[in-house]
Every structure is written in structure tokens, then in C-alpha cells.
C-alpha positions in Angstrom: 105.4 95.4 75.3 102.4 95.7 76.7 100.6 93.8 74.7 100.3 90.0 73.5 99.8 87.4 70.7 97.6 84.3 72.0 96.5 83.3 68.8 96.3 84.5 65.3 94.3 87.3 65.6 93.4 87.4 69.0 95.3 89.7 71.7 95.4 90.7 74.8 96.6 94.6 76.3 98.3 94.1 79.7 96.3 96.8 81.6 97.2 94.5 84.4 96.1 95.1 88.5 93.1 97.4 90.0 92.6 100.2 88.8 93.0 99.0 85.1 92.2 95.7 83.9 94.0 93.2 80.8 91.6 93.9 77.7 91.4 91.6 75.4 90.9 92.1 71.4 90.3 89.8 68.6 90.8 91.4 65.1 89.1 89.3 62.2 85.8 90.4 59.9 84.7 92.5 63.0 87.4 94.0 65.4 85.5 93.4 69.2 87.2 94.1 71.8 86.4 93.2 75.8 86.8 94.8 78.9 88.1 98.5 77.4 89.8 99.1 81.1 93.4 98.9 79.5 95.9 102.2 78.7 93.8 103.6 76.0 97.3 104.1 74.3 98.2 100.8 74.4 94.8 99.7 72.6 95.9 102.3 70.2 99.7 101.1 69.8 98.0 97.4 68.9 95.4 98.4 66.5 98.4 100.6 64.6 100.5 97.7 64.4 97.8 95.8 62.3 97.2 99.2 60.3 93.9 100.3 62.4 93.0 102.6 64.3 90.4 102.7 68.0 87.8 104.2 65.3 87.5 100.7 63.2 86.6 99.4 66.5 82.7 97.4 65.4 82.6 96.1 68.8 82.9 96.5 72.4 81.9 93.4 74.7 82.0 94.4 78.3 82.1 90.6 81.4 80.6 92.8 84.5 79.7 96.5 85.3 82.5 96.8 87.5 84.1 100.0 86.6 87.6 99.0 85.9 86.5 96.8 82.9 83.4 99.8 81.6 86.1 102.3 81.8 86.8 102.8 78.0 83.9 102.7 76.6 81.5 104.9 75.8 84.9 107.5 74.7 85.9 104.8 72.5 82.0 104.4 71.0 82.3 108.2 70.7 85.6 107.6 68.5 84.7 104.5 66.6 80.2 104.2 66.9 80.9 101.0 68.3 78.7 98.6 69.5 78.3 98.2 73.0 77.2 94.6 74.3 76.9 93.1 77.7 74.4 90.3 79.8 71.1 90.9 80.4 71.8 91.7 83.8 75.1 94.0 82.9 72.9 96.1 80.6 70.5 97.9 82.2 73.1 98.7 85.0 75.8 100.0 82.5 72.6 102.1 80.5 72.0 104.2 84.1 74.8 104.5 86.6 72.4 105.2 89.4 71.4 102.0 89.2 75.4 100.8 88.5 76.3 102.6 91.9 73.4 101.5 93.5 74.1 97.4 92.4 77.8 98.0 93.8 76.3 98.7 97.4 76.8 103.2 97.0 73.8 103.9 96.9 72.7 107.7 97.5 73.7 109.4 101.1 76.3 105.6 101.8 78.6 107.2 103.5 81.4 106.4 101.3 79.9 106.7 98.0 81.3 109.8 97.2 84.6 108.7 98.3 84.7 106.0 95.8 82.7 108.1 93.2 85.8 110.2 93.6 88.7 107.1 93.4 86.5 106.2 90.4 86.5 109.4 88.5 90.2 109.9 88.9 91.3 106.4 88.3 89.2 105.1 86.0 88.3 107.8 84.5 84.9 107.7 81.5 83.4 104.4 84.2 80.6 106.9 85.0 80.0 108.3 81.0 76.1 107.9 80.5 75.5 105.7 77.0 73.5 102.5 76.0 74.0 99.1 75.2 73.1 98.2 72.0 73.5 94.1 72.1 71.8 92.3 75.2 73.7 88.7 75.3 73.0 85.6 77.3 74.8 82.7 79.0 76.1 80.9 75.8 75.7 83.2 73.4 77.9 83.2 70.3 79.5 86.0 69.1 81.0 84.7 65.5 83.2 87.2 63.8 84.8 84.9 60.9 87.6 82.2 61.9 86.8 83.5 65.7 83.7 82.5 68.1 84.1 84.2 71.8 81.0 82.6 73.8 79.5 83.9 76.8 79.9 82.0 80.3 77.9 83.8 83.3 79.8 83.0 86.4 78.2 84.5 89.0 79.4 85.2 92.6 82.4 88.1 92.0 78.7 90.4 91.0 75.7 88.6 89.9 76.4 89.6 86.8 79.9 88.3 85.9 80.5 86.1 82.7 83.7 84.9 81.7 84.1 84.7 78.2 84.9 81.5 76.0 87.1 81.4 72.6 85.9 78.3 71.1 88.7 78.1 68.2 91.6 78.8 70.1 89.5 76.8 73.5 91.0 79.3 75.7 88.7 80.7 78.7 89.1 85.1 79.1 88.3 85.0 83.1 88.0 88.4 83.8 87.5 89.0 87.5 88.2 85.0 88.1 91.9 86.3 87.4 94.0 83.8 89.8 95.9 86.7 91.5 97.7 86.5 94.7 95.3 88.7 96.3 92.3 86.0 95.5 88.6 85.9 95.0 87.1 89.4 95.2 83.1 89.4 97.1 83.6 92.7 98.4 79.4 94.1 98.0 76.5 93.6 99.2 75.0 91.6 96.4 78.2 89.2 95.6 78.1 85.6 96.9 80.8 83.1 98.8 79.1 80.3 97.5 78.0 81.6 94.1 81.9 82.5 93.1 82.7 79.0 94.4 80.3 77.3 92.1 81.9 79.4 88.6 85.3 78.5 90.2 84.0 74.2 90.0 82.3 75.6 86.1 85.7 76.2 84.7 87.6 74.0 86.6 85.2 71.1 84.8 86.0 72.8 81.8 89.2 72.1 79.1 91.2 74.3 78.6 94.7 74.8 76.9 94.4 77.6 78.8 93.0 80.6 81.3 93.1 84.3 80.6 93.0 86.5 83.5 91.8 90.0 83.6 94.5 91.7 86.4 97.1 88.9 86.0 100.6 90.5 83.8 101.8 87.1 82.8 97.7 86.6 82.3 98.0 83.4 80.4 97.3 80.2 82.9 98.1 77.0 81.3 98.0 74.7 84.9 94.6 76.6 85.6 93.3 73.9 87.0 95.6 73.8 89.7 95.6 77.6 90.2 91.7 77.6 90.7 92.2 75.3 93.5 94.7 77.8 94.7 92.3 80.9 94.3 89.9 78.7 95.5 91.5 77.9 99.4 91.7 81.7 100.3 87.8 81.7 101.2 88.6 79.2 103.9 91.7 80.3 105.0 89.6 84.2 105.5 86.5 82.0 107.2 88.6 80.4 109.5 90.5 83.8 110.3 87.5 85.6 111.0 86.1 82.4 113.3 89.2 83.2 115.0 88.9 86.4 115.6 85.4 85.9 116.7 86.4 83.3 118.9 89.2 85.8 120.1 86.7 88.0 121.4 85.3 90.3 118.6 81.9 90.6 118.8 80.8 92.3 115.8 82.0 93.4 112.2 83.4 96.5 113.2 85.6 94.8 115.7 86.8 92.4 113.2 87.5 94.9 110.9 89.7 96.8 112.8 92.6 94.3 112.7 92.0 94.1 108.7 91.6 90.6 107.5 91.2 91.2 103.3 93.6 93.5 103.2 95.6 94.4 105.7 97.3 97.5 104.6 94.4 99.4 104.3 95.4 102.9 102.6 91.5 104.6 102.8 87.7 104.7 104.4 86.7 102.5 100.9 89.1 99.9 101.0 87.7 99.3 104.6 84.1 99.1 103.3 85.3 97.0 100.5 86.8 94.7 103.6 83.9 95.1 106.0 81.7 93.4 103.0 83.6 90.9 102.8 83.7 89.8 106.2 79.7 90.1 106.4 79.7 87.4 103.7 81.8 85.3 105.9 80.1 85.8 109.0 76.8 85.2 107.4 78.2 81.7 106.4 79.7 81.1 109.9 76.1 81.6 111.0 74.6 78.9 108.3 76.5 76.5 109.2 76.0 77.3 113.1 79.7 78.0 114.4 78.8 81.2 115.3 75.7 83.1 116.1 74.2 86.5 117.6 73.1 87.2 120.1 71.3 90.7 121.2 73.5 92.2 118.6 76.8 90.5 119.3 78.5 87.9 117.4 79.3 84.1 119.6 81.8 81.7 118.2 79.7 77.9 119.2 
């Protein structure tokens, strides 16, 4: 079975790890799909079990602009003429895919841009389709479907536009890419922020939900999510320590640090080396801010 029932009228289609994601589906007075990055045939099967089709989708909500979370948005829009809703930061990026690419760090002329575009088109085909957000959401906005109410919760860090979605009646939160995977937090873009990510984790830890739903785990419902979030957050410190050790052992630049990758030990492509580089850059900046490292004449020095 590729979907699970979370509560009455509330389901999750299991997409799993990147380049797919878990897709939240609410079936009430409206049919709402959150982050359509799962296998679309699995979504179709769930709807059929509830005497519905893809054409019955009323609304798609996007938690953020990552391609694996928006993959089928425009395909489903073309099938159902559903509205697309996204927050005020995601909306202009979805409306202009060139802005989206620049937002994610892949400006025109970036040496890895074409390879990244190929990755997206081969594994998340449809993410670059042109479209338009119909409803702009803000932090705290509620989306009422009848017996199910979804509330938007801004949680930047992973990306500046990232948000979680609270399901108020069930007292559950869809964590999207605060996903509690063994990989740990992902902040592999120039505008990602470790400090914002930590603050967003702190926000979730101080809310008393029954469970957190991961955007990528195959067993996605985590009841002891506060303990899981604490372990997840520790990855920041572990990685930062490894970056500092690399500099102490003689690495003088970001490039030299990434010669022995820390985030992706088994690098498979230049694309993931770019993600690694951006994440290491965030850690080096944090070490400089803490006066543990300084840059002298273009070279990193441990203090």
C-alpha cells in the first residue's frame, strides 16, 4: 500500500526520499493536495478508493518551491482546473521559473545549472512547467475544508519560503522538509540559513502536537517528534565540527574542504558537489562569526 490514513478524511501518499516527496491529501468538502511530488498513479489510486479522480482535486497547496514538492502541480491543474495556493514568498517563484532557478542559486551561466535542469527534468518532470498561483497564503492563514482545517506555519531555514502545515483538528503538523531523515537537515542553497533552520526547529519543539508528518520518510508519522527533532538538530553541530577539523588539518578553502566531502560522503555528481559546497559555505560563515576561523589573504585559518 502506497498511502496511509492519518485521520478521518486525511491521507498521506508515500513518495519517500528525493526526488519524490510524501503528499498530504485532505478529502472533505474540498479535495486538497499538499506538495504533489509523489507518484501520480499512487495519488490516482487513493482518490479512486474514495470514489474520486484526479479531476476532482479542488486545490493544491505548496509548502515551498523545491522541485520535488511541486512536480505535478501544473499537470494536476491542467487535468482538474484546480487552484494553486502558495505563500507570499513561493508564489512569485512558481509564477516565474527563471526567478525560481535564481532563487535556488542556479542563475544563468552557473556551471552546474544545465546538469541540475537535466536532473529535474529527468526525475521531477513538470516542475519547470509555467503556471500561476491563484491564492497567496500568509503565516497563520487557515484553510477550512469543512471538518478539516489546515493552518500555515512559516518555518524558514531549509529555504526562506519553507512552511509547515498544521492540521488543527488532528493536532498534527506536516513538516515537509523538516523531515527528520537520517541524512539530517538540508540547507544546500545560497539563501538557506542554519540559524533560521534552528529557530524553526525550536518553534516546532515548543508546540505540543500529537505527531509530525515527515515529507520524506517511508514511515512518516513521528509521535516522539521532539526527541527526533533534537537528534536532527545535532547534525548541525556534528557537521560544523567536521568542517573545523578539516580547516585545523590544513584545508585552506571551501574547495579543499569538499575534496573530502562531509555532507555527501559518496558524491555522485557535480550537482551534489554544488549542494555540498553551499552547505559548507554556511558552516564556514558560522565558524567565522564565532571567531573560531578567520580568512587571511583568501585562506581559511583556524584560531
